[in-house]
N, C-alpha and C positions, 0 to 999 in steps of 0.2 A: 449303346454305350453311354455311360454316365460321364458327364464333364464336371470337373470340380469348379466350384464357385470361386472366382478370383477374390482373394483376401485383400481388403483395403490396407493401405499403408497406415499404420497406427498413429503416427505423429503428424500426419498431414490432414488438413480439413478439405473435404470435398463439398463444395457449395451446391452441387447438384443433388446431393443426398440430403433429403429433408429431415430425416431422423437425426443425422449427425449434426447438422446445423442447429436444429432445435435444441439438442442436448448442450452444445457449446454455448448457445445464446442464453439458455436457462442457467447454466453453471456460472457464466460470467456476467449475468444480468445486463444483457445488451439487446438492442433492437435489431431488426434485419438490416436497416440502413447503416447503423453503427458498425455491425460486424462486416458488412460488405466494404465499408470505407477502410476499416483496419486491414482487411485482407488485401484490398487493392493497394494500400500503401506499404504494408509490411511483408506480406506473403501469406502462404497457406499453412505455415508451421503452427501447430497448436501452442507450442511452448512460446513462440514469439508473440502470438496473439495475446496470450494470458499475461506475458510480461509487459506488453504495450498497454493493456487495460489497467494493470496495477500502476504503471507509471502515470497514466492519465488521471487515475483516481488520487494518487499522491499529490500531483500538481494541483488538483482541484480543491484540496483541503484549505480551509480558510486560515489565514495567518493570524496569530494572536496579536491583537493591537494593544491590549491593556497590560502588557508586561513592562515593568519599569526598567530603566537602563541598569547596566551591571554595577555602576558606581553607587547607585542608590541601594541596591541589594546588599553590597558589601558593607556600606556604612551602617545599614540597619542591623545586619548580623553582628557587626563589631560592637555596636552599642548594646545589643541584647546580651552578648557574651559578657561585656563589662558589668552589666547590671546583675547578672546571675552569679558572678564571682563573689565569694565571701571574703571580706577583708580579714587579714591575719590579726589576731589580738594577742596581747601579751598573756602568757599563761599565769594563772593565779594559783598560788600555793599557800 
């Protein structure tokens, strides 16, 4: 008698399945240690793992340091707008 092969749960990561872990690691660009640490901290939900990786990458982005303060930006745009406006002249007839 043939037995059916048990189907894995689609949204859970099985760390014992090498193919599945390799696919998730490749898709998320993680190492074995990083994936194991995230699974240990968050859980084995693939959606939660990908959300955590996205959050970590967003936090790792460098902060722009050469952006001037808002007051400087507004004063520069105000002077540029004043310089580009054409003064009204008296009509010549």
